[in-house]
N, C-alpha and C positions, 0 to 999 in steps of 0.2 A: 750739456747744449739746455738752451731754453729759449722756448718759442713762442711767440704772443698770437694769440688767436683771438676773432670775434665770433661770439657763440651768435648761432642762427636763430632767427624766431620769425614766427607764421607772421604773415602781416597783416591779414584778413581778423585772424584771431586779437592782435593787438589793436586794431582799429576798433573791433567790439568793445574790447576794454574801455578804449578809451571814449568811446560813443556813451558807454554807462558811467560816464565821470571819472573815470581814472585819469590820473597824470600822465601827459604823453610820453615821458621816460618811463616812470614806473609801469606803464602798459606795457611797452616794448621788454622793460626789464624782466618784469613775471612772465609774459609769454613765453621767454629765450630759458625760463625756468619748469616751463610746463604749466604755470599755473594757466589755465584757459579760461573760467569760470570766476565771476565776481564775486559766487559763492563761499567760494575757497578762501577769500580775506576778510570773512567773517570771523569777528575776536570773541563774541557775545558766547557765552557758556551755555546758552540754550543749543548752539550749532554743533556742540561735541556730539560725536558718534554716541549712541547710548551703549549699557553697559552690556545689554542682552547680548550683543554679537561675539562676547567673549565666550570662548568653550568652556562650561562646568562652572559659570560665573554663579550661575543661581543656585547650584551644588553647593559653593562656598559659603553663598548667603545662608543659606540655610543649615550648614554645619555650624559658622559660626554663631548665628540666632541661638540656636540652640545651644551652644556650650556658653552663650552669656545668660540663657535663662535657666544654666543648671550651675550657673557661677563656678564652670570651670576655671582651672587656672591655664592661662597662656602665656607664652612666653615667645618674643621673637628672637631667630636669628638674623642677623644680620651680615653683611659683607663691609669689608673694611675700605670702599672708598665711598665718594661725595654721593652718589646716587645709592648706594647702602646705608648710609648714615641718613639722608634725608627720609629716606623710605622706612627706616626705622624709627625717625620719627613722626612721620605721617601715620605709620602703624598703630606706634604707643598715643600719640594724640587722641588720633581718631578712633580708636577700639576703647579708649577710655572716655571720650564723650559717649560711646552709642553703651556704654557699661560694662564693659570687660573689666576681669581683673588680668590686667596685663603686664609682664615684665620685659625687660630684654638680655642678650648678652651679644659682645660681639667679640668675636675669637680674635687672640693675638695672630697676627697672618705669619709672622716667623716659627710660632710654637706649632700653629695646627694648620697652614696652609689654608686653602680654599673651600668653600663650601660647606656645606654640612656633611663631618666626616663622622665616623664613627666616635674618633676620641671627641669630638664636641658634643656630640649626645649625652655622650658618659658623664663630660662636666657640667652638660645643664642640668641631667639628672639628678648629679650631687650638689651642685651648688642652688638648684631652683626649683626642683621634683613637680615640672610643669605636667599638668594631663594632656597638654596640646603644645606642639612648637608650629608657629609659623615662621617658613623662612622668607625674606624679602633680598631680591636682587639675587638670587644663590637656591640652588636646590634642583633644579632641571637636571643636573647630572650626578646627584648624591646617590646612588643605586644605593651601597652599602648602609649609607649614616641613616638613610627611612628606614632600611631593613632594621638595623639596630635600634631606632626609637621603636619600629613594632614590635619588636622580641621583646621591651621593656614596657611595652602597653600605653607607650606615647603616642598617641595619632599627629599625623604632620600635612598641614596644609602648605604647599609649594607655592610661593608667588614669584615670579621670574620672570625675565623675559629675552635671557642666553637662547643660543642654536640647540635644542636637544640632541644627543646621540641618536642612536639607533632603538634603545632600549631608555622607559621612562621607570623613573620611582616607583614603588607602590604605597604612593600617599593616599592618603585621606581625599585630597582634591587637590588638581593642578591647575593652576591659572597662568596662562602664558601666551601671549599672544602669538609666539613662534613653534607651538605645540602642535603636531599633525592635527588635521581636520579642524583647528580652531579656523573660522572664516571673517574673524575681526577684519575688517579693511585696512589697519594701521599696524603694521608690523612693526612700528619703530617707538612703541612704547617705552619709556625708560621703566628701571624696578618701580621707581617711585612712582610712576603714573599708574603703572597695573596695582599698585596698594592701593591709590586712591580710588580706581575704580571699583576696587574690590569694596571700597568702604561704603560708595556708592550705591552698590547692589544691596549691601548688608542692609543699609538703611533703609532701602526699598521694602525690605522685604520685614525688618520690623514695624514700618509705616502698616503695611499688609496684616500683620500679626496684632496691630492695635496698640502697641508697645508707645505710640505718639502719634501725633498726626504733624500736618502740614505746618499748623502753626506751632506746634512744641517741638517739633524735631531739632536735634542740634545741628547748627550751621557747618557743613563742611568745606564750605569755600574758604572759611578762613584759613584753610591747611596750604593754597595755593602757592604762597612764596616759596615753601617748602618743595612744591612738587615740580616749579619754575626752574629753583635752584638746579634741584637733581637731573632733571632733564637737558638742561643745558649744559652741564657740570659733565654730564656721562657721554656727550659727545652726540647723542643718536641723532636721526637725520630730523628735520624741523618740518615733518608733512603739517598738511593742515590742522588736523589734530594737536597734533605737539603745537603748533603755535598759537592754539588758540588757548591752552594751559600756559604757556609761557607770556603770552601776553596779560593773560586775568592776573599771573602773580606779580609781573612787573608793574602793574596797574595798583595793586595792593603796595608794593614797595614805595611807589612815588607817591600815594597818599599818606603814607607813614603808617598804612595798617600791615605792619609786619610781627614777627615773632621778634622778641628780646634779643635773641641768638643773632639771627638775621641783620637786625640794626648793628648789634655789637662788631659784626663780622665788617659791615659795608666802615663803619668810625675804622676800626683798626688796619682797613686795608685803604685808608686816606679817600673813598668814595661817597659819594652825595646819593643817598638813596631816591631823592625826589628826582634825581635825573637816569636813576636806573635804566641800565642796556643789558641786552645779552654779554655783551661784550664783559661787562663787570661783573657776571655769574660766573662766567667762563675764566676768566684771566684774574681776576680779583678774589671774589669769596669762594670758589672752589677749589683753589689748590690750598689755601689756608686751612679749607677741612682736610684735603687730602692729606696734607702734610703730616695730620695725627695718626691717618693709618699707615703711614710709608715711614715714620720715624720714632713713633711712638706708641701710642696705643689709640683706636678710633672712639672707645668710650667718652672720650673728653670730646669728641667733636658730636657725638651723637648729645650728650650732656648742654654741650653749648645750646643744640637747636631743642633739647625740651626744658628749658629752666625758664621760667616764667619771670625769676629775680633778674631785674635788669643789671643789677651789679654783680652778679654771679656771671651773668653771661659776659659783660665786658671785661670781668678776670679773665674767664676762658680767653675769649678772643684774643686778647693782647698774648696769651701765652702761646695759642693757635699759631700767630703772629711771629713770634719768635722763634717756634719750632720752623714756622717755613722758611724764615732767612736759614736757619742752619742746613735745610735741605738744599736752599741753593749754594752755600758753600761747597757741602759736600758733591752736589751737581757739578759745580766749576770745575773741581778737582777732578773728578771722575772725567768730565769731557775732555781736558785737558791730557789724561791719561789715555782716554779711547785715540784720540788725534796722534798722539805718539806712537801707536800701537798702530796707527792706518798709516802712519808718515810715508810708506812706500805704497799704497792702495790707489791703482789705477781703474778709477770707475768703468773705461773702457776694456778692461779684462774680466770685470767681475759683474755680474748680475745682482749679486746677493751681499751681505756683509756680515759676519758673526763674529764676535769679541768678545772675550774673556779677560778679567785682571782677578786674580786673588783678593787684592784688597777692596774689590767695590762693595756697595751697601745695595741690599737685595731689594729694601723700599723706594730704591731710586733709579734702578735701570731702565726701569720705562720712559721715563723722561729723558734720560739718556738715548737711549735707541731713537727715541722720535725726533731729537736735535742733529743726529747723525743723519736719519732717513731722510730729514728737511736738506742738510749739508749738501749728501751724496746723491740723493735722490734712489735710493734704491731699497729694498726691503731688508731691513736691519734687525737681529738678534743682538741683544748685550746679556751678558752670563755674570752672575757674583755667586761667590760660594754659597751652598744650601746646607752644608754640615753631612757627616756620614760618608765624604767622598761622593757627595751629588752637588750638581751645578745647579742653580734656576737661572731658567733665561726670560727675557721678556721681550715682545717682538712689536715692530710696528711698519706697517708696509705701504705700497703707493697703489695707485687705481690700477686695477686691471691683475692685481695678482691677492688671491684670496689666502691670508696668512693659514688660516685656521685649516682649510683644504690642504695647503702647500703640507703643512705637519704632519698631516692624515696620508699624506702620499709616504712621507718618508716613512713613516713608523711602518706603511704598508711595504716598502721596499727592505726596509731592515727593522723586522718585528721586536728586534731587544735592545733599540739603540735609545729609543724615548720611552722614559718611566710613564709620565703622564703629562697631556695637554689639553688646551682648551681655547675656545675664544671666539672672536668673531674674523669678517674679512679683513679689518685693518688693525686689527691688534689680538694679539695671541698669548700666550705663556707656555712654558715648558719645564720640565726637570729630565736632566740627564746625568750618566756616570760622568764626573770631573775627566776620566781619562777616556772618556767617548768624545771629546770635542771634536778633534779635528776631525774624524769619523763624519761627525753631526755636519762640521761645517760643511764637507765635501759635499753631502748626500742632501743638503739645503743648495747647495749651488749648483746644482745637477737639475732639481726641479726649477730652478731659477733661468738655468740655459732651456729647457723645456717650454717652459711656459712665456717668458719673457722676448720679445721682439726689440729688435732697436728704435723701433717708434715710440715703445711704450717705456723706454729707457730714457725720453726725453722729457723735461718739464714742460707741461704744457701751459701757460696763462692765460685763462681763458677771459674776454673781456668784454665789454656792452655797448664797445665801439667808442664812438666821438663823441662827447655831450655838447649841445647846442650853445653857443654863449650865453643865453637869455637864461643858463641856468647854473651858472657859475654864483650861485647867492648863497648868503646863511638861511632863506626861506625854504631852498629845496632843499638843503641838508637838512632842516627841521622834521622837513614831511618824508626825507628817507630814515630819519632817526627813528619816527613814529611806527615804522614797520619792524615786525622780528625777523631778523635776520640771523644766520648761523650754518649749521652742517647741512649742506643736502640744498640748503635756500639761499646761497654766497649771498652776502652785499653787493651792490653794485660796483664795479670795478670797471672806469673809463678808459680809453686809450685813445692818445692824438699826437701829432707830433706840434714840437715846440721850438722855438729859437731859443737857444740857452745863453741867456745876457750874462749873467757872472754864477761862478761856484766856487765853494770853499768847504774846507773841512773843519768840522763842528768835534770838539772835544776828542780828537784823534779817530772818531769812529762812525762819523753819519758826514754825509753831506748835502750841503745846505745850497739852494738852488734859487736862484731867480729867471722863472721862465715867461717866455712870449708866445701870444698867440692871437692874430686878427688885432695887433696894437694895444692889447690888455697885458698886462704883465700880472704874474703870480708867484706869491712866495711857494717854495715846494722843498721837501726834505725826504731823503733816502737811508733810512736809518741801517745801520749795520755795513754803511756801503762806502768806500772812499776814492775808488775807482772815477778818474774824473770822465765826464762825457765830452763829446766833441760837440761844435758849434751849433747841431740839430741834432734833436733827439725824439725817437717814438718812445712815449713816457706811457705804462700804465698805472694808474692812480684811482686813490680814492679821496672823496672830497672830504675836508675837516675845518670845523669852525675853530679858528684858535683865536682866543681871547687876551688882550695884552694892554696893559694901561686902560681897562674899561672899553678898549674900541674892540668891536671882533671882526676878524678880516677870512675870507676863505680862504686856506691854504690847503696845495695838493701834498697827499702821502703817497710817494712814491712807491711802487711795488717790484717795479721792472720796469730799468731803460736801456734802451740801445740806441747806436747811432743810425741817424735816419740819413 
């Protein structure tokens, strides 16, 4: 079941925003999302929370400054997703700008799994013989890996944003806004954001030591296109601080000041950088980079972001585009299998979904879990073979069901069931024995029944209520497009009743509508839906500027509709 609700908003606060010059519709949209102060709309770098608030960042800055001065060899160990790739590129480019001798290694997820494992330390030592390992977007859970590095006399700096367990690794320094006692006001930095902050602190430390002054210091804002890409693609919450990082990155992209690889990814995706939006980063560039880590080797994605050779960047971007198409084909096949396996699945009888097929690809199960979760609105875990009698699962959740905590509870109830697990509230991964699948599915469902009531299993579409007639304009759309919307700061979604003038099915899968309200008619489209609407409908929609034959018209992108 789906319910449409209108977000409440504090009227007095929205009036205050309006009086300080914010557009009346945006004033109510912002306050409905908890933004009450005009200061939170600032997008200049000067408004960033200063690095000093991050626990141990000064220790990290002085450790790295010493290492650079002593010409020590550093190697970045990166994670294999888009956040990991951009964080690696930011670390490599930034540390090189600051004079470091630095290289990177990115483990193949199918051979080595996730994080800094003892095997990866051994591989890094053998291939790169570093004095120092710097982790990006991983490491907070790598207790054994850090211990192995220490045993070999390699010092480790951990930069990460994932949630820590009860024990922290014995690294030389750990910078992570989510570690205990870190008072940094934004817990939502992505891995790439943490790395960027470390560079800011390191540069300040080197200024203090007289290595350079404010005039001669390297510019770090050149890295912001990469910071924005990783932040949006990792789907972290876009709080005020993250919105600044993203806004600054988008500004650079729109003015053509971006790295060769980012420009090439825009071109490969058929998007225009001069009109870059968070949507492009999350749904066009991010997936192409992620595809390398899912099906091939993320080293390819990192090379795309670290080369300054435009020809090479374009060649890699095309390769990534091809890999992404292959990923889509594999995903489509897996989704068909999943729906066949769930043929007799009745949402009313289950609070969770666990599904496994021996033919599935480990690198794509997370996306399939996400699609199934969207379709059935249940916390979903999909499993693929992991070798040696094990299967690996990737899960996606719904609001109100903390996936990592749920797996923690399953492992407490049945201590030997899960070999290892980790993740966040909305996404997590785990490994179990193949013969334990049914036992796990039952244990996971038990937690679902304990935690999820009927109301949480109902899909709720939150809207910003009706939009005044005067604002169905391309000017208002431009104003909205100028803001940074995304995870935790949802773009405006309006809702109203319309008369359905006409409707037809497009390409056998979309509903094309002509809607009327107060005597004005609007074109509308509901993607992926073919069920006919009655003569009157309650419609939740976003505004979109549709250009056709040189004329730009407002059209409504329907998110949900029901008979009125």
